[in-house]
N, C-alpha and C positions, 0 to 999 in steps of 0.2 A: 497727799494724806484722805482716807477715806471719807465719802458722803456721808451727810448726818442720817442717822432712819429716823424716820416718820411714822407714826404709830397711831392710830386712831383707837385708843380704850374705850368699850362701852360698858359699864360696869356702874351701879348707884351704889355699891357699897365703898365708901372713901379708904377704908382702912386696904381693902384689899387691893386698890388700886394704888394704895403708898407700897405695899410691898411692890408689888408686880413693877411699879417703875423704878425702883430699889434695884431690882437685879434685873431688868434690860438695861441701865446706867452702868451695872457690875461689869456686865460683860460684852456693851457697844461704846461705853463712852458717853458720849454726847448723843441723845435719845432726845427728837422734840414728840412729846404725847400731845397729844388734842384728845382731854379728856370728855366725854360723853354720858348725861348722866337725865337724859330726857330727850322725845322725840322734835326738838326743833333743834339742838347741838347736832344731834343726828342728822337730820338734813341739810345743816350748812355743812357739816364735813361731807357727805356727797357730793354734793355743790361744788365744793373746792376741789374735790379730788387730788389736792394737794398732799396724798402718804403712800408708804408703801406698805402699809399690812392693818391688818384689822384683827383688833383683840376682845372678843365678847363674852359675857356670861348668856345661859342660857336663860334666866329668869331674872326677868327683867320689871319693875313698877309700872314700867309704861306698854313693854313689848313682851317678845320672848327675843332668845338667839337664833332660831332657825329664821324668824322674820327679818332677824338683821343680816344673815348669812344672803338669803334672798333676795335682798334690793341692792347689795354691795353686789352680786356674782351678774346681776339684772344690768347693771351700768360698768362694772369692769370685772370681767372675766377673768383678766390675768393677776388680779392683785389677790393674793394670799389671805385668807381667814382662819384663825384659829380659837377657839372654845375652849374658854377656861371657867368650869363652871364646878359648884358643887352638889347641884340637884338634878344632875340629869341624868337618862338611863342608860341603857343599852340600846333600847330602842330609838331615843334619840338620835344616838351620836352615828348609829348606823342611816339614820333620814336623813342624816346632816352630811353625812359622808358621801351619801348618794347624791344631795344636793350643793356637792362641789366644796363641804370643806376638807381644808389641808389636815387639820391633826385637831386630838380632840384629849384632853387634859382635863384628869379630875382635882379640884381647887381643894389640895390641901397643902397645910404648910412643908411636909417636904417635898410639892411636885412644882413649888414657886419658882427651885434650883431648875425644873427641867423647862422652861418657857423659852430661858435666849436659845437655848438648842434648837428645840420645836421652831420659834423662829428663821433661825439659820436656815435649816434645812425647810423648810416653806419656801422662804425667798429664792433660795437659790432651785427648786421645784418648779415653782411661777417662771422665773426666766426660764426653764430651760423647754416649759411649755409654750411661753411664746414663742420663741425662737424657732421652735420645732414646725410650728404652724406657719413662721413665715418664710424659712425653706420650704418647706412643703409648696406653699403658694407662689414661692418663685421658679420651682420644679414644675409644676404643673404647667406655669406661665408660659417657659421654655419649651418645653414640648409639643405645647401646641404651636408656637412659630416658627420651632427646626424646619424646615426650608423643603425634608426627606419626605416621604410618607409613611407613616410610620402605622401598623396596624395589626392587630387582634382577633384572633380565632377561634369559637370553638371543635368540639372537633366533629361537626357535620359540615364546616364550612365557611358555616355566618357568620359576620361581621358584630365585635362583640365591642371592639373599639377602634376608633379612627381618629388620628389629627385634621386639622384642617387642611393641611399640604395634600393629605391625599386625597379627600375630597374633592378640590380643586383640581389635581389631577386626572379625576375620573369624571369632571364635570357638574359637580355636583357644588350648591351653595354652603351646605353646611356639613360638618362631618356627621349630624345625628340622622342624615338621609340616608348612611349607607346602615346602618346600625339596622340587623335583621337581616341582611341581604346576603344572598349566597354569593361567595370568592369568587368560585369558579363560573358563574355566570357570568365574569367580566372576559372570561377568555373568547377570543374569534375563533380558536379553534376546541373543539370537545378532546382530541387526540393528545392536545397540548399539556388540556387541563388534566388527562388521567396521567399522562406525564410526571407533572409536576409531583400529583398524590403519590405515585408511584416511590420517585425521588426519598421526598422530603419522609414517609414512612421508613424507606429502608437504609439510608443515611439517617437519618433524624437532621437533616439541615441544610441549606440551600445558597452558593454563594456565585452570587453574580448570572444564576439562571433570566434567559433573556427570551422573551415572549411578546404576544401582542394582544391587549387590552384596548376592549371597544368604551368609549366615554360616552355618557349620557346623550351628550350631542349627533351621537352617531358615527362622531369621527375615532379615527384608529391610530392608536399611540404604542412606542415599543417601550417597554420597561423593563429592568434590571433587577431578578428578586434578591434580597437576603431573608432567611427565614429558618429557625430552629424549631424544632418539637419539645413544647414541657409535657411532663409526664408525670401522674402523679407516683409516689413510691411504690404502687402494688405494681405500676407498669403501664396504667391504660393512658392514653393521649388525654392530656386537661386541657390544651391548648395550643395555636399554631401562634410564634410572634413574628414578626419581620419588617422589612424596610422596602420600599418600591422606589427608583430613578427613574425618572423621565430619559431616556438615552434616544428619543426618536430623532433628535436631530445629529445625534452620532451616526447612526445607522442611516441618515438621510446620506450624512458626508463621506460613508463607507462606497454607499452605492454609487454615488456622483465620481468618487476617486476611480471607480473599477470601468466606468463609462471612459471618464477621460484617458484612461488607459488605453483600451480600446480607441478609441478615437485616436489617438496619438500612433499607437500601432498600427493604424490604416493608413495614416497619414504617411506614416514611413516607408510604407509599402507601396506605396502609389506613387511617393514622388520621385522626378528624376536626379534631387541629388543623391550622392552618394554617402550613405552614414552607415559607419563602422563602431565598433568596441573593441578594443585591443589591452590585452594584461598587459602587466610590466615589461614582460620578457617580447613582446609583439607580437603573441599571438592571437590570432582574431576568435572574440567572443561570440559576437553578432555582429550581422551585416543585412543590408534591406536590398533587396531585390536588382537594384540598380548598380550597387556595386559589386554585388555577384555576378552580373553582367559582364561587365567591364575585366572583371577578373579570369573571366570565359569559366566559371564553374555553373553547374546546372543548378544547382542548392545549394543553400545556406550550410547544410548538413558536411560539405564538399568542401567548403569554406573553414569552420568552426576549427580550432588547433591548431592552425596551420599559419603559417606567415609569407608578406610580399615578396619574400624571394622563393614561395610554391608556385607565383602567378607571374610574374614581375622580370624582368630585364634585372642584373645583377643591379647595375648601376643606378636606376632607379628606385631598384628597394633598397638600396642602400642610403638614396637621400632621403626616402621616407623617413627608415630607421633612425639616421640624425634627429630630423624632426622630431620625430616623436619621444626620441630620449630625451633631449631638450626639457620638452615639457612635462616627461616622470621627473627630472634630475629635480626640477627647479618648481614642479606643483604650481605651476603658470600656465594658463592658457597662452596658444600660439594661432594670432588667428588671422586671415586671410591670407596662407601662404601661399605664393603663384608659383608653381614650380611645373617644369616638364613632365611627361611620362609617356610611354608607349605600350598600346594595347595589345592585345593577341594577334592584332592583326597584321601589328610591327607601324600601325600609323604614331605619327609623333602629335601628343595631344597635350592642352593647356590646362592646368587644375587649380581652383581658389581653393584651399582648405582650412579649416580653421579647428586646430585639437586644443579638446579640453579636458583638463586631468580628472579625474575619476575617482573619486577619495572615500573613505570608511568613515564610520561613526567619529571615529577619532581624528581624525583630519588625515592620514598616511592616502599617500597617493596610489593607487592599486591598479592603475590603468587610465587609461585615457578613451575619450569619444570624439571622432574624427566626421567633420563634416565636409564633403569635398561637390564641388561643381565643374563640370566640363566650359571652361572658357577659351578656348578654341577659337571659336568664330568672334566671339566679343573681345577677346584680344586683337585682335584684328583691326577692328574697329577703336579699339580705344588708344591705340598708338597713334591715331590721328588727333587724340584730346590728350595727347601726354603733359604739356606745357600747362595748359587749364588746370589739371587733373592734379597735377605738382604744387601750384600753390595752392589748391583749395585742401587737397589732403592734408595739410597741416594743421590745417584750423581746428580747434578745440569744437566749436559748434558743427553739427551737422550739417551739410549743404546738399541740397536735392535739387536738381533740373528736373520739370517737366515739362512735355512737351503741348501742343494748343489742343491735343486730345487728352490733358491731363494724364498721360503715360510717366514713367521712371523714366528719363534717359542716363541719368546719372545719381551717384550717391558716396559722398566719400568715407572714410573708413570710422569717423565719428559716427555717421549714420549704423554703420554695420554695427557697432557697439551698443549704439543706443539700441536698434531695435532687435539684436541678439541673433543676427543673421549676417553672411557675407554680403556687402555692398550689390556685388555682380548678379545675387539670388532677386534683387529689387529691380534689375534692369528689365523695364517693357512691362512693371505691373501698373493697373490704372490707381490712380492717387486715393479716389473716391472711393474703392472696395481692394484695398490692400490689407484693411483691416488693422491696421499700427494703430492709428486712432480712431476715438469713436466720435462719433460727430451727429448732434444731437438736429432735427430740421429746423433751427432757429442759426444754429449755428453755419449751417449749410447754406443758407439762403442769405445769410451775412458775405460769407465769402464766393457766391454765385454772382452777388451784384457787383463785389471787389472787386472780379475777374471781368466782366460785362464790363465796366466803366473802368478798366485799366488801369485800376487806383491799387494801391499800397493798402495792405489788412495786416493784423498782428491781433494774437489773442492766445489763450493758456487753453490748452487743450491737454487730454489726458489718453492714454491707451494701453498696448499689452505689448511685449515685446516674445520672438515668438516662442518662449518657453514659459509663457503665460504669464511675467511678473508684469507687475504694474508699470508705467512713466509718466511723468508729468513733465510737460514742455510747453517755454514760450515762443511760436512756434510767428514766422514772418512771412508773408510771401509779397513779392514785388514782381513787372511784368518787364518782359525784356524780348526785343525782336532779334534775332538771327541772322547775319546778314543772306543766308541762303534761307532764309525764309521770310522776308522783311514782311511781307504780306499775314503774318502770322502769328501771332505773339506766343512765346514763351514765358516759363515763370522758374522763377529761383525759390528756392523755399531754403533759410534759414531756421535751424532750429537749437532750441538753446536748453541743456538739458537740467529740468530744477527737479528733478527725482530723488534726488540724495539731501535737497533741504527741505523738501514734503515728507519724504520718510521720515529725517529725525524728529522735523515735528510729531510725525503720528507715532514713531517709537516711543517718545519722550510720553504721550498722551497714554500710550498702551501699559509704560510706565506706571505711570499716575493709578490704571483700571485695575492692576496686578497687585500694585501697596493696598487700594483700598480691599478687594478679595482677602487679601493676607491678613489683611488688619481685624476684617469681620473674621474670618473663620479662627482665626487665631483668638480674638474676643471673645466669640460664641462660645469656642470650647472651653477657657482659661473661666469664663463665666460658669459654665454650665457644671465644668466639673468641680471650682468652688460651693457649690448649692449639692454638688452630690455629696462632695465630703463634708459640706454639713450636716447634710440630711443623715448619713451614715453614723457621722461621729454624735451626735447628740442623741443618734436613736439608742447606740451604743450607751450612752452615760442614761439615759432612761432604763433600759433593760436592766441596769445595776441598781436600780432602784424599786423594780418591782416583783413582787413575788414570783413566785413561779407558777401559780394558779392564779395570778392578776389576769381579770377576761381582758384587761387592756394589751398585755404579752404579747400575743398572737396580732393583734394590730401591728403594734410599733415594729415586731419581727418582719410585716411585709414588707413594710416600708423600707426597711434596710434594705430586703431581697430585693426589692425593687431597685433601692439605691444602684446595688451592684449590678444588675442587669441594664440599668440604662449606664452607666460607667463604659459599658464595650464601646457605644454609638459613639462616644467624644474619642477614641485613638485616634483616627484619621483626621480631625478636624487638629488636634491636637499637636499632630506633627507639624503639621502645615504651618501651625498659628505659631509659637514660640514664640509669646509677648507676655509683659508683665502693663501692669496699669501706670499708666504715666502718673510721677507724683512730681512734676516742675516747681522748682525754685531757683530762685537767684541766684547764682554761683557764679563763680569764678575760674576760668580754665586751668590757669598756671597753679591753683591750688589745689585742683583735683591731680593734675599730671604729676605736680611733685610727691603727690601721697599715694600714687600707681607707682613709683620708680622704682622703688624695690623690688617689687612685684613683678613689674615688666622687666627687669633685670635679671630676676630668676627664671622668669618664663622664656626669655630669649636664650640663654646660653652664652657661656664666655667668650664662645666665637665669633659672636656678635656685638659690632661697638658702638652702645644706645647713647645718641647727642640729643639734649636737650634744648631749643634754643627758644627762649620765653620773653615776651616782649614785657620791658620790667612794668607799662602803665597801662596792663590790657585791659579794656573793658570787658563789663560782665555778660551773661547771658542767661536765660529764663530755660531752665531744660530740667527734667528729671536724672541726676547728679548718678544714678545705679547705674542708668542707661545712656546716657555720654559714659561713663565706665568704661560699660560694654562694648561700647561704638571704639575706644581705645584699644581694648582686648585684642576683641573681633580683627583691627587693624593691624596691631603687630604681631597677631600669631600668622596672619596670611602673609606679613612683611618674613617673618622668621621662617615658614613652610618655603617662601621663595629664594631663602640664601641656605642652599643646604649645605655648604662651603664653607660660611660664615659672610659676613659684609658688615654693612653698614646702616643702622638706623636713625632716621632724624626726624626727632618729635619737635613742630615749630608753632607757636604762636602768633600772631600779628592783628593789629588793628587795619581794617582794609575799609574804603567807602566804593560802592559799586555804582559807577552813573548810569546814564541812558540809555549808551550806546551797549556797555556791557550787557543789560536787561536785554537790550535786540537780538542780543546774539545766543540767549540763554533763555529758554522757555522758562514760565513762573518766576522767574527772577525780579524783584522790585529794586529800585536804585535805593540806597539808601548804607547807613553805618551797618558792619558786621564783625567778629571776631570770627579770625580764620582758625582753624588747625588743619595743621598739613604735616599728613606721616609718609615719608618717605625711605626707600629700601634701595641699595644694589644689586639687587636681585635679578633673576630669569628675564622678567617683564612679561610683556603680553601682547599678541598679535591684533589686530582689529578683528578678529573673529571672536576673538575669547572676550573683548572688552564688550563686545556689543550686546554679552551673556552676563557677564559677571554677578549681575546683581539681580540675578531670576533667581527664584526660589528654585532649590535643588540642583540648581548647577554647578557642576564643581570639575575641575581639570585633577584632581589631586588622587581620585578613585581611593580604594578603601574604606575605611569607616566615615571618612567624612560625608555630613550629610548636604554638603552645598548652602548649608540656609545661614550661614558666619556674615557674606556679605549681603544677603538679603535681609538677614536683620540691621544689618547696619544703615542700609539705604531706607528702612522702616523708620529707625529709630531717627536717624535724622531728616527724614520728611515730615513726620509726627512731631515735631520740636522746630518743626516751622523753617527748618534750615534747607541746603541744598547741598548737594555731593557732585563731584568731578574726578574722572581717576583721567591721568597722561602715563603712557607708557609706551614702549618699546620692546620687541625681544632684544633681550641680551642687553637691556640700558636700564635697568631697573623699573622700578613702577612710585609714582605719586597719587595720594589721595589729597585732596582738598576741600574741606569740609566749611562751609559760611552756617554760622549761626548769625541770626538778627542780633546787634547789641542793644542793652537795656540800661536807663538812668538807672534803678533802683538800687541800692547797695546791697550785701553779700545778705543771703537769709542764712541765717547758723542753724544747725538740727540743733534737737533737746539734746539740754546737757545730762551728764549720768546723774544729776543729782533729782532732776525732774524724770526721769525716767527710773529711778531706783526702785519707784515701790513696787512696780510689775515684776522684780527678778527676783521677791523671796520666795522661800517653798520650808515643807519642813520632812522632808524626806530623807532618809540616811545614805548617805555617799560615802564611799570608801574610795581614798586616794591614796594610789602605789606611786610614789616617787621616787628615787635614789639622790635625786638632788633636794638638800634639805632646804634650802633658800626658796625654790620653787614649789617645794610638798610645803611650809609653812603658810608661802603666801596661799594657796590654792585654797587649804585647810581655814586660815584667817577668814578670808572673805566667802566661805561657803559658811560658816557660823554665824558669821555678823548677819547675815540674810536669811538667817532664821534654820538652815539644814544639818543634822543630825551628823559629822562628822568624823570615820574611823581613818587611819591613818596608817601607812607602812611604808616603809624606804624599801621594803624589797618583795618578789613576788611570795618568798617562803614565808614572809610575816602577813604578808596578805591573806595565804591559804592558811595560817594558825586564827587570825581574828575571824575570819571567816566563820571557822569552824565552832569556834568560844562566842559568836554573838550570836544570842538567841531570837533578836526581832529581826524584822527581814530587812533586806539590805535592797534598795531601788535602783541603784546607782554605782558603776564601776569608774572612774576617770584613772587613766592608767596609760603610764611612759609606755613609748613603744619598745626602744632599743636599752633593755639594764641586763647585768650580768646574770648569767644561770639562767634566764629564762625570759622571751621577749613579752612583750604586751597581748600580743595575738594567742599566744598558749598559756597564759593564765586566765583571760578573758575566757577562753574552751572551758580549763579546769575549773573555773568558778561558774561558769552559765551550766557544765553539767552540774553542779552541785544545786546550783540556784537558778533553777528554770525561771526564765521571764526578767532574768537581770540586764540593765541597758548599760550599754559600754560607749565612753569616750575615749579615744586615742589621743593623746597630745605627745608631741614631739618638735623639737627645731630642724628636721627634715621634713620637705614637701612630700604631700602626702601621696604624689604621683612617684615620689626616686623609692620611698619606703615599698609600695606598691609593687615597683620596678621589683626589687629584692626580694619580693612574694613573702614579706611578713605581713601585708594586709593586704585583704581583697576590693576591687571598686565600690565605693559607695558607701564605703563606713561612714562613722559621723569620725570626724576629725580635727584638730582642735590645735593649728599652728604656735606653736612658740617664735616670739612671746607673747603672751596674750595678756590684755589689759581684764581686770577685772569684769570689768563692763561684758566682753566677749565672753568669759567663764561661765559668767551667771545665765546669758542669751543663751548661751550653744547646753548648760544645763536644763533651763527650763526649755527648750527646746525638743531636748531629748526625752527627757518627763513627762512632757503632754501631748507628748508624738503619739495619735491615735493607733 
């Protein structure tokens, strides 16, 4: 039911008041009118402020209409005022309109009937003005809070406008400090400034142009510049508009990476270990000087492109080839391979070699990397200790033996895996300077004291593998005295690798940070675009009501242009965010799954069996039903894509309780009652590497048009709903997703009924309904007429063309079946659109829109209404299409 209209009527003529109130009630029904005949009543009405509109006469016994107008606008600038008078003049009317009057009507018997229409128009305009100002304020607030530096320059390069982010980037406390300064004065090199100006004048825009700028504090930063030229219609430059992003950290990281590569090259060129890279066929791609020398070549150029058969005895080359092909075929490293070899002089040598598969970005093995160490002499020594080594080599933990000088005399295989290089390469290294673990002075002092007192020591240490990756270990050190060195102690170090546990914790923390960044980017982009949509839309509405020569028109057009330019800034953010505002309510997952069931079966196709196992006494959860539906749909689509040959998809719900033990093993999980949603498939499954990245934005193994945001969106929705998600999968054994939602005891909250929302679904537009099924057509026409629409109905495309030709008034919307005899819906829409430009179209069909599009009957992105449709869906779709900007 519409809200009651509240009017303050300022008029000391009782007859006029009576006639005016009668007209208002005839038009609006129940109208609350506060009649003002003196200054006391007027002051009381202003103080109360509980009114929608003021209607005043000009000539009053105690004042005049201009004074009333000024007092109202001073306190309530957005509330409309209409002057209805018989004593005014053209001069008074002009003066009143300048003061903010919404309408001026001459008081005469024939004009009383015009007042309701003027009231309605004044209320609509006042609402539009208020919303436009609010939207503009929100837009300005967002521009000033966006983290990217934004600027506008005059043709001579002076700052005309800048946001706080740019001022902060350049070291100034406020954006106003930049105004009037020359943009090019911040360049560290004049030549770069000249290049900037040349490029922008030549191409009209800059895309990611990077250069250095000087901050106010003297520091230098790297920036990435995106800029366009805005020209007057006659051609001269009006201004430059652009954005700056601080890329100093990235540039520094690139430089450090280059230095690290140079360091690695230096190390490889100077170490005694043999390092080589081969392709899948065994041809050398690279080799360090040690290996080149072993092969008897003079330079790496003589080695590249050849195989071991070109340098080594055939039996040695064949043995190496077998090891390498094993690594290539399995895709797994071969670590610490001890094998004999013969050098170019015929000497028999023993090498400890590790092979690691070399893979491309898609995970395909394209070659291998080998590292070999000459262990000929060491093998002779280690033969004396084989019994001890065989026992220790089976240990899961790393075991290292140090002599009295803390040199490494022995390290087991686990230590080789931990450190990233063969244990033999550690023999003889000083444990204090080996560089595996990072020891601060305090920790070093603790260890020295323990060694001096011949006591046991343990603690957690962190360090780096040979490849630079981090390791975190629990280290225990104890003293023993070998029989041959009874007076000098040796030491045993046992190392338990905690890296995976700690890394798991860090990965989960990183996932939460990524979630926060995604939510921020998506939220900012979503809100920003909503504001821009509102600005543009309301600007259009205002322009419709303004005369061509209205002085306000140019300002509104500038607002609309500015909104269009600002929209381009959000496109990158929108691609990453892809979220809707949460509207949580208490719901039951069983009801939601059952409601989705038919749609899901159509979605997965007939070659996949869908099984629903729903807990009868399932508890409730609090979440956004639309978002939870999106979670289920995304998981079902993911499962469908994993079963190209068909399979079985199971959706299961259950009540579970997670205890303290479970919470300890899963980060961020709190013990308590949960509702578990399980989605399982019998598809191709995933390996560990894929599972580690599936929730990352833009990660996809499908290629093509897939964005890689589906599971990232699932992860974000679940986390935002207070839940947890885990994935279990193995290659060839399918995939299971388990989602835990916190259980609530509140009853299910039902959405508004059709009766509660029907008031917003009506309209007065003219709609042409084309449907060859009488029942469907009669239903659609009946619903539309009941809600106020003017309906033209046709049972065939031919009838529709005749009705359109004979109908003299406008036709705002066409609702047409897609597949009909003689002419399909798309062809009919094209014919009618050519005759009636601006005609809007809704296509209705019992076939899914993607199936119809696949047949070439409809283009993607059209307005589509699937059959069968309830009246509310029809009405909402009609309003959506008719009200779309």
